[in-house]
C-alpha positions in Angstrom: -133.3 2.7 -31.2 -133.1 4.4 -27.8 -131.6 1.7 -25.6 -129.9 3.3 -22.7 -128.1 2.7 -19.4 -126.8 4.9 -16.6 -123.4 4.1 -15.0 -123.8 5.3 -11.4 -121.2 5.4 -8.6 -121.2 5.2 -4.9 -119.0 8.3 -4.7 -116.6 10.5 -6.7 -113.5 8.5 -7.6 -115.1 5.1 -7.5 -114.3 4.4 -11.1 -117.4 5.6 -13.1 -115.3 7.1 -15.9 -113.1 4.1 -16.1 -116.0 1.7 -16.3 -117.9 3.9 -18.7 -114.9 4.2 -21.1 -114.3 0.5 -20.8 -117.8 -0.3 -21.8 -117.8 2.3 -24.7 -114.6 0.9 -26.0 -115.8 -2.7 -25.7 -119.1 -2.1 -27.3 -117.6 0.0 -30.1 -115.3 -2.9 -30.9 -118.5 -5.0 -31.4 -119.6 -2.5 -34.1 -122.5 -1.0 -32.2 -123.8 2.5 -32.8 -123.2 4.4 -29.6 -123.9 7.8 -28.0 -122.5 8.9 -24.6 -123.8 11.4 -22.1 -122.5 12.9 -18.9 -124.6 13.9 -15.9 -124.0 17.4 -14.6 -121.7 20.2 -15.8 -118.5 18.2 -16.3 -116.4 19.1 -19.4 -113.6 16.6 -19.2 -115.4 13.2 -19.2 -117.2 14.0 -22.5 -113.7 14.7 -24.0 -112.8 11.1 -23.3 -115.9 9.9 -24.9 -115.5 12.1 -28.0 -111.7 12.5 -28.5 -110.3 9.3 -27.2 -113.1 6.8 -28.2 -114.6 8.8 -31.1 -118.2 8.6 -29.8 -120.6 11.6 -29.8 -121.1 12.8 -26.2 -123.3 15.4 -24.5 -124.2 16.7 -21.1 -127.5 16.2 -19.2 -127.7 18.6 -16.3 -130.8 18.5 -14.1 -130.0 21.9 -12.6 -129.8 23.7 -15.9 -132.7 21.8 -17.4 -136.2 20.8 -16.4 -137.2 17.1 -16.7 -139.0 17.9 -19.9 -135.9 19.7 -21.3 -133.7 16.7 -20.3 -135.9 14.4 -22.2 -135.9 16.6 -25.3 -132.1 17.0 -25.2 -131.7 13.2 -24.8 -134.2 12.3 -27.5 -132.6 14.8 -30.0 -129.1 13.3 -29.6 -129.5 9.7 -28.7 -128.6 7.2 -31.4 -128.2 3.5 -31.0 -127.2 2.5 -27.5 -126.7 5.4 -25.1 -124.4 5.1 -22.1 -125.0 7.9 -19.5 -122.1 8.5 -17.1 -123.2 9.7 -13.7 -121.6 12.3 -11.5 -120.4 12.1 -7.9 -122.4 9.5 -5.9 -125.6 8.4 -7.5 -127.9 10.3 -5.1 -125.6 13.3 -4.6 -126.7 16.7 -5.8 -127.6 20.0 -4.2 -127.9 19.9 -0.5 -128.7 17.0 1.8 -131.7 16.0 -0.2 -129.6 15.5 -3.3 -131.5 17.7 -5.7 -130.3 17.6 -9.4 -128.5 14.3 -9.0 -127.7 11.5 -11.4 -130.7 9.6 -9.9 -132.9 12.4 -11.2 -131.3 12.1 -14.7 -132.1 8.4 -14.6 -135.7 9.1 -13.8 -136.0 11.9 -16.4 -134.6 9.7 -19.1 -136.2 6.4 -17.9 -132.8 4.8 -17.7 -131.9 1.8 -15.6 -128.7 2.2 -13.6 -125.7 0.0 -13.0 -123.9 0.8 -9.8 -120.1 0.9 -9.7 -118.5 0.0 -6.3 -114.8 0.3 -5.7 -114.1 -2.7 -3.5 -110.7 -1.6 -2.2 -110.6 -2.4 1.5 -114.0 -4.3 1.5 -115.6 -7.6 0.8 -118.8 -8.6 2.5 -119.4 -5.0 3.4 -120.1 -4.4 -0.3 -123.4 -6.1 0.4 -124.3 -3.4 2.9 -123.4 -0.7 0.4 -125.5 -2.4 -2.2 -128.6 -2.8 0.0 -128.3 0.8 1.2 -128.3 2.2 -2.3 -131.2 -0.1 -3.3 -133.3 1.0 -0.4 -132.4 4.6 -0.1 -135.0 5.5 -2.8 -138.1 3.3 -3.2 -137.5 3.4 -7.0 -133.7 3.2 -7.1 -133.7 2.1 -10.8 -130.5 0.1 -10.0 -130.6 -3.1 -11.9 -127.0 -4.4 -11.7 -123.6 -3.8 -10.1 -120.0 -3.8 -11.5 -117.2 -4.1 -9.0 -114.1 -1.9 -9.7 -110.7 -3.0 -8.6 -111.6 -6.6 -8.0 -109.7 -9.8 -8.9 -111.2 -13.0 -10.5 -110.9 -14.8 -7.1 -112.4 -11.9 -5.1 -115.2 -11.6 -7.7 -116.4 -15.1 -7.0 -117.4 -14.0 -3.6 -118.6 -10.6 -4.6 -121.0 -12.2 -7.1 -122.7 -14.0 -4.3 -122.7 -10.8 -2.2 -124.6 -9.2 -5.1 -127.1 -12.1 -5.4 -127.7 -12.0 -1.7 -128.6 -8.3 -2.1 -131.0 -9.3 -4.9 -129.1 -7.5 -7.6 -127.5 -8.7 -10.9 -123.7 -9.1 -10.7 -122.5 -7.9 -14.0 -118.7 -8.4 -13.6 -115.7 -6.4 -12.6 -112.7 -4.6 -13.8 -109.3 -5.6 -12.3 -107.0 -2.9 -11.0 -104.4 -2.1 -13.6 -102.4 1.0 -12.4 -100.8 1.7 -15.8 -104.3 2.2 -17.3 -105.4 4.7 -14.6 -106.4 8.2 -15.7 -104.3 10.9 -13.9 -106.0 13.8 -12.1 -105.1 17.4 -11.3 -106.8 20.3 -9.3 -109.9 20.5 -11.5 -110.3 16.7 -12.0 -109.0 14.3 -14.6 -106.3 15.3 -17.1 -107.9 16.0 -20.5 -107.8 13.3 -23.1 -105.3 15.2 -25.3 -102.8 15.4 -22.4 -102.5 11.7 -21.7 -99.9 9.8 -23.7 -101.2 6.8 -25.6 -104.8 7.5 -24.4 -106.4 5.6 -27.3 -104.2 2.5 -26.5 -105.1 2.7 -22.8 -108.8 2.9 -23.5 -108.5 0.1 -26.0 -106.9 -2.0 -23.3 -109.8 -1.1 -20.9 -112.2 -2.2 -23.6 -110.5 -5.6 -23.8 -110.7 -6.0 -20.0 -114.4 -5.2 -20.2 -114.9 -7.8 -22.9 -113.2 -10.3 -20.7 -114.6 -9.5 -17.3 -117.9 -7.7 -17.7 -121.1 -9.3 -18.9 -121.7 -7.1 -21.9 -124.8 -9.1 -23.0 -126.4 -8.4 -19.7 -125.6 -4.7 -20.0 -127.3 -4.7 -23.4 -130.3 -6.6 -22.1 -130.9 -4.1 -19.3 -130.4 -1.2 -21.7 -133.0 -2.6 -24.1 -135.7 -2.5 -21.5 -135.9 1.4 -21.7 -139.0 2.7 -23.3 -138.7 5.1 -26.2 -138.9 8.8 -25.5 -141.3 10.3 -28.1 -141.0 14.0 -27.5 -140.3 16.0 -30.7 -137.3 18.4 -30.2 -137.9 22.0 -31.2 -135.0 23.6 -33.0 -134.2 27.2 -32.5 -135.3 29.6 -35.2 -132.2 30.8 -37.1 -131.3 34.5 -37.1 -129.3 36.2 -39.8 -125.9 34.5 -40.3 -122.9 35.8 -38.5 -119.3 34.6 -37.8 -118.5 33.9 -34.1 -114.9 33.3 -33.1 -114.4 30.7 -30.4 -111.1 30.1 -28.6 -110.2 26.4 -28.6 -106.8 24.9 -27.8 -105.1 23.3 -24.8 -105.6 26.4 -22.7 -109.3 26.9 -23.6 -111.0 23.5 -23.9 -114.1 23.6 -21.6 -116.8 23.8 -24.2 -120.3 22.3 -24.1 -121.2 20.6 -27.4 -124.8 21.8 -26.8 -123.5 25.5 -26.7 -121.9 25.1 -30.1 -125.0 23.4 -31.5 -127.3 26.1 -30.3 -125.1 28.8 -31.8 -125.2 27.0 -35.1 -129.0 26.5 -34.9 -129.2 30.3 -34.5 -127.3 30.8 -37.7 -123.8 31.3 -36.5 -120.7 30.3 -38.5 -118.3 29.1 -35.9 -114.7 29.8 -36.5 -112.2 28.4 -34.0 -108.8 29.9 -33.2 -106.0 29.4 -30.7 -104.9 32.2 -28.4 -101.7 30.2 -28.0 -100.7 29.9 -31.7 -102.6 32.4 -33.9 -101.5 36.0 -34.1 -104.9 37.5 -34.6 -108.6 36.8 -34.4 -110.4 35.4 -37.4 -111.6 38.0 -39.9 -115.1 39.3 -40.4 -116.4 38.2 -37.0 -119.4 39.6 -35.1 -118.9 37.9 -31.8 -116.2 36.3 -29.5 -116.5 33.4 -27.1 -113.7 32.7 -24.7 -114.6 29.5 -22.8 -112.9 28.1 -19.7 -110.0 25.8 -19.5 -106.5 25.8 -18.1 -104.8 29.1 -19.1 -102.8 28.9 -15.9 -100.9 25.9 -17.4 -99.9 27.8 -20.5 -98.9 31.2 -19.2 -95.6 31.5 -21.1 -97.4 30.9 -24.4 -100.3 33.2 -23.7 -98.1 35.9 -22.4 -95.7 35.6 -25.3 -98.3 35.9 -27.9 -98.5 39.7 -27.6 -100.1 40.1 -31.0 -103.1 38.1 -30.0 -103.4 39.7 -26.6 -103.4 43.2 -28.2 -105.9 42.1 -30.9 -108.4 40.8 -28.4 -108.0 43.9 -26.1 -108.6 46.2 -29.1 -111.6 44.2 -30.4 -113.4 44.1 -27.1 -112.6 47.8 -26.5 -114.2 48.6 -29.9 -117.4 46.8 -28.8 -117.0 43.3 -30.2 -119.8 41.3 -28.3 -117.9 38.9 -26.1 -118.7 36.1 -23.6 -115.7 35.1 -21.4 -116.1 32.3 -18.8 -113.8 31.4 -16.0 -110.5 30.6 -17.9 -111.5 33.1 -20.6 -112.2 35.6 -17.8 -108.8 35.0 -16.3 -107.2 35.7 -19.7 -108.9 39.1 -19.9 -107.1 40.3 -16.7 -104.1 42.6 -16.6 -102.2 39.9 -14.9 -102.6 36.1 -14.3 -100.2 34.7 -11.7 -97.8 37.5 -12.4 -97.9 37.1 -16.2 -99.3 39.9 -18.4 -102.6 39.0 -20.2 -104.9 41.0 -22.4 -105.6 43.9 -20.0 -109.4 44.1 -20.6 -110.2 43.6 -16.9 -108.2 45.9 -14.6 -106.5 43.9 -11.9 -104.8 40.6 -11.3 -106.0 37.0 -11.0 -104.2 34.5 -8.8 -104.5 31.0 -7.6 -105.8 30.0 -4.1 -105.4 26.8 -2.2 -109.0 25.8 -2.3 -112.1 25.8 -4.6 -113.8 29.2 -4.7 -117.6 29.5 -4.8 -117.9 25.9 -6.1 -121.2 24.7 -7.4 -124.4 25.8 -9.0 -125.8 29.4 -8.7 -128.4 31.7 -10.2 -127.2 35.1 -11.4 -129.6 38.1 -11.3 -128.7 41.0 -13.4 -128.2 44.4 -11.7 -128.1 46.2 -15.1 -129.1 45.8 -18.7 -126.4 43.9 -20.5 -125.3 41.8 -23.4 -127.3 38.8 -22.3 -130.3 40.1 -20.5 -132.1 43.0 -18.9 -132.1 44.1 -15.2 -133.7 41.6 -12.9 -133.5 38.6 -15.3 -131.8 35.4 -14.0 -129.3 33.0 -15.5 -128.4 29.6 -14.1 -124.7 28.9 -14.0 -122.0 26.9 -12.2 -118.6 27.7 -10.9 -115.6 25.4 -10.5 -112.2 27.1 -10.0 -109.3 27.6 -7.6 -108.7 31.1 -8.8 -109.6 34.5 -7.4 -109.7 38.0 -8.9 -109.0 41.4 -7.6 -111.9 42.5 -9.8 -114.6 39.9 -9.9 -117.2 42.4 -11.1 -120.4 43.8 -9.6 -123.0 43.6 -12.3 -124.8 40.4 -11.2 -125.8 39.1 -7.8 -125.1 35.3 -7.5 -127.3 33.2 -5.3 -125.9 29.8 -4.5 -128.3 26.9 -5.2 -127.4 25.4 -1.9 -128.7 28.6 -0.2 -125.3 29.1 1.6 -124.3 32.6 0.2 -125.0 35.5 -2.1 -122.2 37.5 -3.7 -121.6 40.1 -6.4 -119.8 39.0 -9.6 -119.3 39.4 -13.3 -118.5 42.4 -15.6 -121.5 43.1 -17.9 -122.2 45.8 -20.5 -124.0 46.1 -23.7 -121.2 44.1 -25.4 -119.5 42.1 -22.6 -120.3 39.3 -20.2 -117.2 38.2 -18.3 -116.8 36.3 -15.0 -116.0 33.1 -13.3 -119.5 31.5 -13.9 -119.9 29.0 -16.8 -123.0 29.2 -19.0 -125.0 26.3 -20.4 -126.7 27.9 -23.5 -129.7 25.6 -23.9 -130.8 26.5 -20.3 -130.6 30.2 -21.4 -131.7 30.2 -25.1 -133.1 33.8 -25.0 -129.9 35.1 -23.6 -128.0 33.2 -26.3 -130.2 34.8 -28.9 -129.4 38.3 -27.4 -125.7 37.6 -27.8 -126.1 36.4 -31.4 -128.3 39.4 -32.3 -125.7 41.8 -30.9 -123.1 40.0 -33.0 -125.2 40.4 -36.1 -125.5 44.2 -35.4 -121.8 44.5 -34.8 -121.0 42.6 -38.0 -123.3 44.9 -40.0 -121.8 48.0 -38.5 -118.2 46.9 -39.2 -118.7 45.2 -42.6 
């Protein structure tokens, strides 16, 4: 079964994640087989799907992937009913034309959309919002609406507003402040940081069962046509162990990245730079993903054994990918705290997002991932800056607003602020794995 629905929003912060989690919790309580997806490059929302609700979750990013690739990724991972959570506003993407938006994901996956409207401060005007979203694209794919933050009395009127706009009213979620999900500078808190998160989401599920027409949601999802593409798995290389940092400080990991490494024959061994004293043994590669190292400076700084081990290993040629938070960890200093010292210079927080958004990197030199002139699609999302961002790639913003130098790259290292989505760059992922195999053989 490939039933599916996309939960779209009018704008960021309208309640897409709340509604999505409420639906997942409610439908899981019914005993349905579920799969969750997130539009775009977001790391945190899939954590709620996976960690807090216990449902497999994956990313569908229309900048990293072609429409054909999106369909393959979806078909390979969709089981039972799939709920796809949108990003930002439904039509928002790159530039004023909204390229690579949630709307494009809905089209690529042939999913109908349910629009979430936060009705704080509006009533009849919700009809104008609805009609605007329905008419903005000739094929909006919007089949229903859920009103967030309404009350039973207010919903009686909103239901008529929806019907007047010729759209199916599918219920509402009442505003319950104690069930809200807190945010910080990069978005929501992660699922593991919120006290009683399972209980909160269980309560949201109960609200969805009471106030949302779940049968109508299922009926709309069942209208989706099956996607019949046959996913092609990567050909495995020789087996090699790859160490991956994973703890509170390093938690921004795409599930698809891990799956591709495994398809290529990697044995993934996870470790904590906060708690472990050394890297796992007999490894051929190292992956330091993004996260929140700035929130755990005492622990990272205090673990001098791990810092020295990583510095020595990279210095001895261990093939390494370090993204954003992982890149910060490689500096001499981070906000005044000593780190590993692989990258000369300090990293520090600024008051605004730096180089936020999608970009394409073009290599200025042969390196761990690719040869000179080759391009890699990436995204950046950080408040931090570095005294030594690197000069080995030229980054071209997808919006066309700027070009800048970035990243440290050598035969054995790729380190910088940009995040990588491995399925969009499978050949470069293979190059990393091949280097890891060569290193493991040499150091056996």
